[in-house]
Phi, psi and omega in degrees: 000318180296321178296319179296317179295320177297319178295318179298315180297318179296315179294320179296318178295320179295317180297318178296317179298317178296317179297320180285328183282341183230075178297341179295339180284343180289157177289134179295151178293156176303324179295313180298315180296316180299317179298312181300315180295311182296318183287328175296314179297321177297319177298315179300318177298311183299322179296313181292315180293321177297321178297320176298316180295320179296328181272315189261349183299141178274316182277149176301324182294318178294317179296318179297313180294322177301314179293323177298319178297317178302310184295310184294316183285331175294313179297313181295321181295329176299321177291321178298314180298319180297315179292319178301320176298318180297319184264005174065046173253124178277126182262147177291161182271349183213167176298168176295160183303318179300321178291321177297319178298318179295320177297320178297318179295318178297316181297326182279342182291138179293145177298148180135192183301325179296315177299311182306312182293320179298314182296313181299312182300313180293323182288326175299316179297315181296317179298319179295318177298318180292323177298317178297318178297319179296319181290326174296317178297317179300323182277327189235357180285168182241313186287125183298330179292320180289320178296325177295320174300318180297322178296315178297318180297318180305311180298316182295316183293325176295315179297317179296316181297320177300313179297317181294319178296322177296316179295324179300317179296321180293315182294320181290328180267346192279000000 
């Protein structure tokens, strides 16, 4: 009996040690999962919208920024997908319906100043929404890997918003 109890204590200690040593095995928090899903969908939207801007933009600045969005969000999304795989969060294959609707409107808009202004305005809003999501994750998230993504996203969204606001001023005066 004493041997059985000793074995039980040893197994319980081993199980506890494994649980403490591998927090990645734990279920992600709802906040962490929500951030990963939302930021992935935002990246998918930004990649598609940026490609439209790179193709349809009238100003060199809109085309440049569109390509920058494609490049930055493609790179960042690869990191999001890698972390989501690590923490076992299944990501959607496409942007949210509202984002798909916005992409359809952008695609249907005629090339020219109207498109440029529409894309800039929407992208400033999208970057702001994503920045807010990143800050919510930084404040309320749990997994350090997901929080690190949010920190990187925060920096990227601030830089993008700065560039977009500058381009907005050029397009409006231009």
